[in-house]
N, C-alpha and C positions, 0 to 999 in steps of 0.2 A: 481640540483633539485630546482625549483622555491620556493619562500617563501610561495606562496599560496598552492602549492602541499604539502609542509612540514606541513603547518597549517591544511589543510584538512585531512592529514594522522593522525596528532595528535588528531584532533577532532573525527575521526572514532575510533581510538584506545581507547580513553577515554570513548566514548559513548558505544562501544562494551563491554568494561570491566564492566561498570555499568549495562548495560542491560543483560549481560551474567553472572552476579553474581560474577565476579572476585573481584570487590569491593562490599562488602556486605552493606546492609542497615545500616545506622548509622555510617559507617566508616568515618573517617576524612581524607580528602585529603589535603596535604600540598604542597603549591606551590614550595617551595625549594626542596622538595623530588622529585617532578615530573620534575622540571627543571634539576636536576642532572641525573635522570634516562634517560630522552629523549635528554639530552645535548642541551637544548634550553634555551633561555632567559626566565626570569620570566615574562616578558611582554607578550611574545607569549603564555605562559602557562595560564596567567590570562585571555587573550582574549578568549582562547578556553573554559576555565571554565565559563566565563560569558555566552557564548552561551549555554553551557550545563545546566547552572543554569536557563536560560530562558525556557528550556524544562521541568523544574520541577525535573530533575534528581538529582540535588544537591541544597543545600540551605545554606546560610551563617548563622551561629549561633554564637552569642556573646560568646567570651572566648574560643570557640572551633575552629572556622574557617568554612571551607566548608564541610558539612556533606552530605553523600550519603542518598538520600531519598528512602523510600519504594515505590514499584511499584504503589501503590494507588495514589501517588502524581505526577506521570509522566504525561506528555502531550501525551497520547497514540495515538492521531490522527496525531501527527507530523510524516511526511514521514521518517525522519531520525531515529526517535525512532523505527518505524516499521522496517526499514532496519536493524538497530542494533539488534533488537530482533530476526529477521529472520536469522541473521548471527550466532546466539548462541544457547545454549541448550533450550531456551524457544521458539524455532521456531514453533513447532507444536501447542503450546498453542496460539501463535500469529495468526497462520493460522486459528485455530478453532474459535477464538473470532471474527476475521474479517469476516469469512465466515458466522457466525451467524448474524452479523450485516448486511451483504449483503442480506442474506435470508429475513430479515425483511424489508429492505428499497428498494432494487432494484425492486422487483415485483411491489410495489406501485408506485415507480418513473416511471416505464415503462408504467403503466396504465395512469398516468398523461401525459406522453410524447405522447401517442396515442391521447390524447384529446387536448393537447396544442401546440404540435410541429409546427414550421413553415413549409411551403412547402419546403424550402431549407433543413431543418433538416430532413424531411421525406425522401427526395431524398438521402441525405448523409448517413443516417443510412443503407439504402439498399445497397449503394455502398460499405460501410465498411463491411457489411456482405458478400458481394461477394468477396471482397479482402481477408477476413478471410478464406473463402472457398478455394480460389485459393492458398494462401500461406500455409494454413493448410494441404491441400492435397499434396503439394510439400515437406512438412516437413521443411519449412523455418521458424523456430521458432522465429528468430529475427524479421522478417517482420510481422509474425502472432501476436507477442506480441504487436508491435506498433499499429496494427490495432485493436487489442482487447482492448487496453487501450483507444484508441480514441472512440471505439464503446460504451463502458460503460460510459465514460465521457460525450459523446453526449446525451445519454439517461438521465443521471442525470441532465444535463443542460436543455434539452428539457422539463423536467418535469415542469419547471417554478417555482420550489421551491429552494430558495437560500440555504436552509439548506441541501437539498439533494446534490446540486451542490458542496457544500463545502467538501463533503467526497470523491470527485473524486480523489484527490491526495493520499488519504489513499488507495483507491481501486487500483490505479496505482502502489503504492508501493508494495502491496501484490501480484499483478499480476507479477511484475518484480521479486520479491523474489522467487515465485514458479518456474520461468524459470531459474533464476541464480543458484538455489540450486537443480536443476535437479528433481523437483517434478512434472514436466509435462512429459507426454509421448512424444516419439520422433515425433509422429504425433498426433494432436488432434483427439479425437474420432469423427467418422462421425455423431453420434447422437448429439454431442455437436455443431458441425458445422450446422447441420440441425435446431437445436433449435435457434441458433443465427439468422439464416435466417428467421425462423418463427416469431421471435420477431420483426425483422426489417420490414418484409412485413406487419405484423399486425399493427405496429406503423404507417407505411406509409399509410395504409388504414383506420386508425382511429378506428380500432377494439380493444378497450381498454381491453375487457374481455379476448380475446385470447392472446393479448400481455402480460398481467399480468400473465396468467396461464403458458404461455411458459417460461417466465422468472423465475417463481417459480419452474418449472420443471428443468430448467437449474441450478438454485442455489441448488436445492436438489441433483442434480447429482454431483455438485462440492463437497457438503458436504459428499455424499456417497463415492466418490473417496478419499477424505481426510481421512475419517474414516478407509479406507482400507490400508492406508500407515503405 
């Protein structure tokens, strides 16, 4: 196993323990204890802890060491934090909070995309909707997921708002998590596929009102499906 693989595995284990509540808020993490548990050098442990500290999950406190921080201090938009929360008991809360965020932002971003997208972006969004339709009907969830991520990222980018564009990695993380944790049907619902296509065609035609309404309906459907899990 390569050093990078060992390091990445350590980072995931520590991150999941914090986000999953195995390490409680205000608990002190000691480098020597972790080095002994994982049978790794203190240097590797410290490197991983620095990354986790940069995400707000832990903080150095004088005379105490590295202390686990409460969720309010976490960098909750970090894709790794989202992935670690999705892997633990906080999964449904993470899904709900991100879905509420998407319900608020994506319809507006879609309206702006219909107004500001370039000709190339308008063409690409329709092509992605067609690919989603094709792979979704086949039940090819891996390919569907890739196109779904690209679809929503393109809309956020085409909005012309850099703040909207910045959440695309968070949206991608939750879309991946839904698939990885079997929270998606074996085939996407026909209604969902049709709504994606309506969004795409409306954006391509510059119909901002229809594009926004279709995306709002799509986000509401996602929320309804989630509430039924």
